[in-house]
C-alpha positions as CSV (number, residue, x, y, z in Angstrom):
1,M,4.4,9.8,-13.0
2,F,6.6,12.2,-11.0
3,Y,6.4,15.9,-10.5
4,S,10.0,17.2,-10.7
5,L,11.2,19.9,-8.3
6,H,13.7,21.8,-10.3
7,L,13.0,25.5,-10.0
8,V,15.2,27.4,-7.6
9,W,12.4,28.5,-5.3
10,Q,11.1,24.9,-5.2
11,L,14.5,23.5,-4.2
12,I,15.0,26.2,-1.6
13,L,11.6,25.3,0.0
14,L,12.4,21.7,-0.2
15,G,15.8,22.2,1.4
16,L,14.2,24.2,4.3
17,G,11.6,21.5,4.7
18,L,14.1,18.7,4.8
19,A,16.3,20.6,7.2
20,A,13.3,21.0,9.6
21,F,12.5,17.4,9.3
22,A,16.1,16.5,10.1
23,V,15.8,18.5,13.3
24,V,12.6,16.7,14.2
25,S,14.2,13.3,13.5
26,W,17.0,14.2,15.8
27,R,14.9,15.5,18.7
28,W,11.6,13.8,18.3
29,P,12.0,10.5,16.4
30,K,8.5,9.3,17.0
31,A,7.1,12.5,15.5
32,S,9.3,12.1,12.5
33,A,8.3,8.5,12.0
34,W,4.6,9.6,12.1
35,L,5.5,12.3,9.5
36,V,7.1,9.8,7.1
37,I,3.9,7.8,7.0
38,F,1.7,10.9,6.8
39,L,3.8,12.4,4.0
40,A,4.1,9.1,2.0
41,P,2.1,10.6,-1.0
42,L,5.1,13.0,-1.5
43,Y,6.7,10.1,-3.3
44,L,5.2,11.8,-6.4
45,L,7.7,14.6,-6.0
46,K,11.1,13.9,-7.4
47,I,14.2,16.0,-6.5
48,N,15.4,17.6,-9.8
49,S,17.1,14.9,-11.9
50,W,18.3,13.0,-8.9
51,P,17.2,9.3,-8.6
52,I,15.4,10.0,-5.3
53,T,11.9,11.1,-4.3
54,V,10.9,13.3,-1.4
55,L,9.6,10.3,0.5
56,E,12.9,8.5,0.2
57,A,14.7,11.6,1.4
58,L,12.5,11.7,4.5
59,I,13.2,8.0,5.2
60,W,16.9,8.4,4.8
61,L,17.0,11.4,7.1
62,F,15.1,9.5,9.7
63,V,17.4,6.5,9.4
64,G,20.5,8.7,9.3
65,A,19.5,10.6,12.5
66,W,19.1,7.2,14.3
67,L,22.4,5.9,12.9
68,V,24.4,9.0,13.9
69,K,23.0,8.8,17.4
70,K,24.0,5.1,17.6
71,I,27.5,5.9,16.5
72,I,27.9,8.8,19.0
73,N,26.7,6.6,21.8
74,H,28.8,3.6,20.7
75,E,25.8,1.4,20.3
76,I,26.4,0.0,16.8
77,N,25.7,-3.7,17.1
78,S,23.3,-6.4,15.7
79,Q,20.6,-5.7,18.3
80,W,18.4,-4.0,15.6
81,I,17.6,-7.3,14.1
82,K,17.0,-9.2,17.3
83,G,13.4,-9.7,18.4
84,Y,12.4,-10.9,14.9
85,S,11.9,-14.6,14.2
86,R,14.4,-16.5,12.1
87,N,11.8,-17.3,9.5
88,F,10.9,-13.6,9.2
89,I,14.5,-12.7,8.5
90,L,15.0,-15.6,6.1
91,A,11.8,-14.6,4.2
92,I,13.0,-11.0,3.8
93,I,16.5,-12.2,2.7
94,L,14.8,-14.5,0.1
95,V,12.7,-11.6,-1.2
96,L,15.8,-9.4,-1.5
97,I,17.8,-12.1,-3.2
98,G,15.0,-12.5,-5.7
99,V,14.7,-8.8,-6.5
100,F,18.4,-8.4,-6.6
101,L,19.0,-11.2,-9.1
102,A,16.0,-10.0,-11.2
103,S,17.6,-6.5,-11.2
104,V,21.1,-7.8,-12.1
105,F,19.9,-9.7,-15.1
106,S,17.3,-7.1,-16.2
107,A,17.4,-5.2,-19.5
108,D,17.6,-1.9,-17.7
109,W,19.7,-1.7,-14.5
110,R,18.9,1.9,-13.8
111,V,15.1,1.2,-13.6
112,S,15.3,-2.1,-11.8
113,F,17.8,-1.0,-9.1
114,G,15.9,2.2,-8.7
115,I,12.8,0.2,-7.7
116,L,14.9,-2.1,-5.5
117,K,16.1,1.0,-3.7
118,A,12.7,2.7,-3.4
119,Y,10.3,-0.3,-2.8
120,F,12.6,-2.5,-0.7
121,I,15.8,-1.1,0.7
122,A,14.4,2.3,1.9
123,P,11.1,1.0,3.5
124,L,12.8,-2.0,5.0
125,A,15.5,0.3,6.6
126,F,12.7,2.5,7.9
127,C,10.9,-0.4,9.5
128,F,14.0,-1.9,11.1
129,V,15.0,1.4,12.6
130,L,11.5,2.1,13.7
131,G,11.4,-1.3,15.5
132,S,14.8,-0.7,17.1
133,A,14.1,2.9,18.2
134,F,10.8,1.9,19.9
135,K,11.4,-1.7,21.0
136,K,9.0,-1.6,23.9
137,E,6.3,0.5,22.5
138,N,3.1,-0.5,20.7
139,L,3.4,1.4,17.4
140,L,0.0,0.6,16.1
141,N,-1.7,3.8,17.1
142,L,1.2,5.8,15.5
143,F,0.7,3.9,12.3
144,F,-3.1,4.0,12.2
145,S,-3.3,7.7,13.1
146,A,-0.7,8.8,10.5
147,L,-2.4,6.7,7.8
148,F,-5.9,7.9,8.6
149,A,-4.7,11.6,8.7
150,S,-2.8,11.3,5.5
151,S,-5.7,9.7,3.6
152,G,-8.0,12.4,5.0
153,I,-5.8,15.1,3.7
154,V,-5.6,13.4,0.3
155,A,-9.4,13.1,0.2
156,A,-9.8,16.8,1.1
157,I,-7.4,17.8,-1.7
158,S,-9.2,15.4,-4.1
159,L,-12.5,17.2,-3.3
160,F,-11.2,20.3,-5.1
161,F,-10.3,18.2,-8.1
162,L,-13.9,16.8,-8.0
163,F,-15.4,20.3,-7.5
164,F,-13.6,21.8,-10.5
165,N,-14.4,18.7,-12.6
166,Q,-10.7,17.7,-13.0
167,L,-11.5,14.1,-14.0
168,T,-10.0,11.5,-16.3
169,F,-11.2,11.1,-19.8
170,D,-13.8,8.5,-18.7
171,G,-15.1,10.7,-15.8
172,R,-13.2,9.2,-12.9
173,L,-11.5,11.0,-10.1
174,S,-7.7,10.5,-9.9
175,S,-6.8,13.7,-8.1
176,F,-3.0,14.3,-8.3
177,Y,-2.3,10.6,-8.8
178,L,-1.5,8.8,-12.0
179,S,-4.8,7.0,-12.0
180,P,-8.1,6.6,-10.1
181,N,-6.9,3.2,-8.9
182,H,-3.8,4.7,-7.4
183,L,-5.9,7.2,-5.4
184,A,-8.3,4.4,-4.3
185,M,-5.4,2.2,-3.2
186,W,-4.2,4.9,-0.8
187,L,-7.7,5.7,0.6
188,V,-8.8,2.2,1.5
189,P,-6.0,1.5,4.0
190,G,-6.8,4.9,5.6
191,L,-10.5,3.9,5.9
192,L,-9.5,0.7,7.7
193,A,-7.1,2.5,9.9
194,G,-9.9,5.0,10.8
195,V,-12.1,2.1,12.0
196,A,-9.2,0.9,14.2
197,L,-8.9,4.3,15.8
198,W,-12.6,4.8,16.6
199,P,-12.5,3.2,20.1
200,A,-9.8,5.8,21.1
201,F,-12.1,8.7,20.5
202,K,-14.0,9.5,23.6
203,K,-15.1,13.1,23.2
204,N,-18.0,14.2,21.0
205,Y,-15.9,16.7,18.9
206,Q,-13.4,13.9,18.2
207,K,-16.2,11.5,17.1
208,S,-17.8,14.3,15.0
209,L,-14.5,15.0,13.3
210,W,-13.9,11.3,12.7
211,L,-17.3,11.0,11.1
212,I,-16.7,14.0,8.7
213,V,-13.3,12.6,7.6
214,Y,-14.8,9.1,7.2
215,V,-17.7,10.3,5.1
216,L,-15.3,12.3,2.9
217,L,-13.1,9.3,2.4
218,L,-16.0,7.1,1.3
219,A,-17.3,9.8,-1.0
220,I,-13.9,10.3,-2.7
221,L,-13.4,6.6,-3.0
222,Y,-16.8,6.3,-4.7
223,F,-15.9,8.8,-7.4
224,T,-12.8,6.9,-8.3
225,Y,-15.1,4.1,-9.6
226,S,-12.3,1.7,-8.7
227,Y,-14.2,-1.6,-8.5
228,G,-11.1,-3.4,-7.4
229,A,-10.7,-1.2,-4.4
230,W,-14.4,-1.6,-3.6
231,L,-13.9,-5.4,-3.8
232,G,-10.9,-5.3,-1.6
233,L,-12.6,-3.0,1.0
234,G,-15.6,-5.3,1.0
235,A,-13.5,-8.4,1.6
236,A,-11.6,-6.6,4.4
237,L,-14.8,-5.5,6.1
238,I,-16.3,-9.0,5.9
239,F,-13.0,-10.3,7.4
240,L,-13.2,-7.7,10.2
241,A,-16.8,-8.7,10.9
242,L,-16.0,-12.4,11.1
243,V,-12.9,-12.0,13.3
244,L,-14.3,-9.3,15.6
245,G,-17.5,-11.2,15.9
246,A,-15.6,-14.3,17.0
247,L,-13.5,-12.3,19.5
248,K,-16.4,-10.4,21.0
249,G,-18.9,-13.3,21.0
250,M,-21.5,-11.5,18.9
251,T,-25.1,-12.7,19.2
252,K,-27.1,-14.0,16.2
253,K,-29.1,-10.7,16.2
254,Q,-25.9,-8.6,16.1
255,W,-24.6,-10.7,13.2
256,L,-27.8,-10.1,11.3
257,V,-27.7,-6.4,11.9
258,L,-24.1,-6.2,10.9
259,F,-24.5,-8.2,7.7
260,G,-27.8,-6.6,6.9
261,G,-26.2,-3.1,7.1
262,A,-23.3,-4.2,5.0
263,L,-25.6,-5.8,2.4
264,L,-27.8,-2.6,2.3
265,L,-24.7,-0.4,1.8
266,G,-23.4,-2.6,-0.9
267,S,-26.8,-2.7,-2.6
268,L,-27.0,1.1,-2.6
269,V,-23.5,1.5,-4.1
270,L,-24.4,-1.1,-6.8
271,A,-27.8,0.6,-7.5
272,S,-26.1,4.0,-7.9
273,Q,-23.8,2.4,-10.5
274,L,-26.5,0.6,-12.4
275,F,-28.8,3.6,-12.6
276,G,-26.2,6.4,-12.5
277,A,-23.8,8.1,-14.9
278,K,-21.4,5.1,-14.8
279,S,-24.0,2.4,-15.5
280,E,-22.5,1.7,-18.9
281,K,-19.0,1.1,-17.4
282,L,-20.5,-1.4,-14.9
283,L,-22.8,-3.2,-17.4
284,D,-20.0,-3.5,-20.0
285,I,-17.5,-5.1,-17.7
286,F,-18.2,-8.7,-18.9
287,S,-20.3,-8.0,-22.0
288,S,-18.3,-5.5,-23.9
289,P,-15.3,-6.7,-26.0
290,R,-13.4,-3.6,-25.0
291,S,-14.2,-3.4,-21.3
292,S,-11.6,-3.1,-18.6
293,W,-12.1,-6.8,-17.8
294,Q,-11.4,-7.9,-21.3
295,S,-8.3,-5.6,-21.3
296,R,-7.1,-7.3,-18.1
297,L,-7.6,-10.7,-19.6
298,M,-5.3,-9.7,-22.4
299,V,-2.7,-8.3,-20.0
300,W,-2.8,-11.5,-17.9
301,Q,-2.4,-13.7,-21.1
302,A,0.6,-11.6,-22.1
303,A,2.1,-11.8,-18.6
304,L,1.8,-15.6,-18.6
305,E,3.5,-15.7,-22.0
306,I,6.3,-13.6,-20.6
307,L,6.6,-15.9,-17.6
308,K,7.0,-19.0,-19.9
309,D,10.4,-17.5,-21.0
310,N,11.4,-15.8,-17.7
311,W,9.9,-18.1,-15.0
312,F,13.0,-18.3,-12.8
313,L,14.5,-14.8,-12.6
314,G,11.6,-12.7,-14.0
315,V,12.2,-9.7,-16.2
316,G,13.3,-7.2,-13.5
317,P,11.5,-4.6,-11.5
318,G,9.8,-1.9,-13.5
319,L,10.2,-3.6,-16.9
320,F,6.9,-5.3,-17.4
321,Q,5.7,-2.8,-20.0
322,K,8.8,-3.2,-22.1
323,Y,8.2,-6.9,-22.4
324,Y,4.5,-6.6,-22.6
325,L,4.8,-4.4,-25.8
326,A,7.4,-6.7,-27.2
327,Y,5.1,-9.8,-26.8
328,Q,2.3,-8.2,-28.9
329,Q,3.8,-10.1,-31.8
330,Y,2.6,-13.3,-30.3
331,F,-1.1,-12.3,-30.4
332,S,-3.3,-12.1,-33.4
333,V,-5.3,-9.1,-32.2
334,P,-3.9,-5.8,-31.0
335,Y,-3.9,-5.0,-27.3
336,L,-6.8,-3.1,-25.9
337,E,-4.5,-1.3,-23.5
338,W,-0.9,-0.2,-24.4
339,A,0.2,1.8,-21.3
340,V,0.5,-1.0,-18.8
341,P,3.4,-0.6,-16.4
342,Q,2.1,-3.4,-14.2
343,P,0.4,-6.7,-15.0
344,H,-2.8,-5.9,-13.1
345,N,-2.3,-8.8,-10.7
346,L,-0.2,-8.6,-7.5
347,F,1.1,-12.2,-7.7
348,L,2.0,-12.0,-11.4
349,A,3.8,-8.7,-10.6
350,W,5.8,-10.3,-7.8
351,W,6.8,-13.3,-10.0
352,L,7.7,-11.2,-13.0
353,Q,9.6,-8.5,-11.1
354,A,11.1,-10.4,-8.2
355,G,11.6,-13.9,-9.8
356,L,10.6,-17.2,-8.3
357,A,12.7,-16.6,-5.2
358,G,11.0,-13.2,-4.6
359,L,7.5,-14.8,-5.1
360,V,8.3,-17.6,-2.6
361,G,9.6,-15.1,-0.1
362,F,6.5,-13.0,-0.5
363,F,4.2,-15.9,0.3
364,W,6.4,-17.0,3.2
365,L,6.1,-13.5,4.7
366,I,2.3,-13.4,4.2
367,I,1.7,-16.8,5.7
368,G,4.0,-16.0,8.6
369,F,2.3,-12.7,9.1
370,F,-1.2,-14.2,9.6
371,K,0.3,-17.0,11.9
372,Q,2.0,-14.4,14.1
373,I,-1.1,-12.3,14.6
374,K,-3.2,-15.5,15.2
375,R,-0.8,-16.2,18.1
376,V,-1.6,-12.7,19.5
377,L,-5.3,-13.2,19.3
378,L,-5.3,-16.7,20.9
379,K,-3.4,-15.4,23.9
380,I,-4.6,-11.8,24.1
381,P,-7.7,-10.7,22.1
382,S,-6.0,-7.5,21.1
383,L,-8.3,-5.9,18.6
384,P,-5.8,-3.4,16.9
385,E,-3.9,-6.3,15.3
386,V,-7.0,-7.5,13.6
387,F,-7.0,-4.3,11.5
388,L,-3.4,-5.0,10.3
389,M,-4.8,-8.3,9.0
390,A,-7.7,-6.4,7.4
391,I,-5.3,-4.1,5.5
392,M,-3.4,-7.2,4.3
393,V,-6.7,-8.8,3.2
394,F,-7.4,-5.7,1.2
395,F,-3.9,-5.9,-0.5
396,L,-4.4,-9.5,-1.4
397,M,-8.0,-9.2,-2.6
398,H,-7.4,-6.1,-4.6
399,G,-4.3,-7.7,-5.8
400,L,-6.3,-10.2,-7.8
401,I,-7.0,-7.5,-10.4
402,D,-4.4,-4.8,-9.6
403,T,-0.9,-4.4,-8.0
404,P,-1.3,-2.7,-4.5
405,F,2.4,-3.0,-3.6
406,W,4.4,-1.9,-6.6
407,K,4.2,1.8,-5.8
408,N,6.4,3.8,-3.4
409,D,3.7,4.7,-0.8
410,L,2.0,1.3,-0.9
411,A,5.3,-0.5,-0.6
412,L,6.0,1.5,2.6
413,I,2.5,0.6,4.0
414,F,2.9,-3.1,3.1
415,W,6.3,-3.4,4.9
416,L,4.9,-1.5,7.9
417,V,1.9,-3.8,8.1
418,I,4.3,-6.9,7.9
419,F,6.7,-5.6,10.5
420,L,4.0,-4.5,13.0
421,G,2.3,-7.9,12.6
422,Y,5.5,-9.8,13.3
423,K,6.3,-7.4,16.2
424,A,2.9,-8.1,17.7
425,G,3.4,-11.8,17.3
426,H,6.8,-11.5,19.2
427,R,5.1,-9.7,22.1
428,A,2.7,-12.7,22.4
429,C,5.5,-15.2,22.8
């Protein structure tokens, strides 16, 4: 779902905003990079009938300013890809080959190449330029602060939707996003980024503000009733506890306090669901023949049937629903869910939309990412990198029942996490 900017006054305001951003990109590139991440939810705004979102426009202005500076200074060379491992570059090439071939042979070039542009080319260009523009700088604080601030603003806006009871038909909070799950998938990385920033706050007013934003994020996340996001957040926090405990040498008592607190928090959330207004939704997950779980099982079965006929090239980015509806004829019972743009599984989504080559490249990137940061932690117990891994754990765990990549803002975050992880690993060499 996109909100089209087509009225004259909207286009004038947009033009002024983009012009101001172009000036910032030219004079203060680090500030503009921060703004790209902070303003990532603006992917929901599409510019008139053009095949471009506001987020993409911001990315290309940032990249364009860097490129023009390089041309003026006669610095155009291959240095922008140096500093990255050979395996990293090869994995990205494999991903791009997979997505490109899937797009070429797809049933709708316009849709598939649009996703190739928005989810791969634009964020990859942003990441490479970011790494080239700030080669010697640690960009983790920029990334975490922009992500935390953005999720905080989104949560504050969502509070108004909650206050005025602007909810989905089943009483869940989606704010201005297409679904509650989309809202939750943006909030959780912000929550993890907020934890990473906590040690940097020394003054009482900073800690108080952090606490207010954090409580707001947790409250808004709760009202999305996105069990997949909760599962992913829980897995990420357990991962953080294990790794940070190992790095800091926590005592047995500290471990007990940590896990006791986590268990208590989880129990309170579960109890509120069992005895609250959404108790039916939770209790029916596995027992009701029309629950979201049963619907997902049907979607996965259909996805596997589609893969049998398209296992090598996939069906092309953005075309799952087209095939999903066509494959209804192979099932004796009607689908429980008809509007299914994604197969509710990150790994099936990669295989179906990027082909076998894209899926292999994806796994290659993920394995290399964790190996690179492990090298950092073995040499320098640098805690910020742990939070990059925690965000990736969230992506992978939530990805078991949803698709936290195949969306403009999440694709940008995914590629930034990957790049920053590899950049950190290179520093440890």
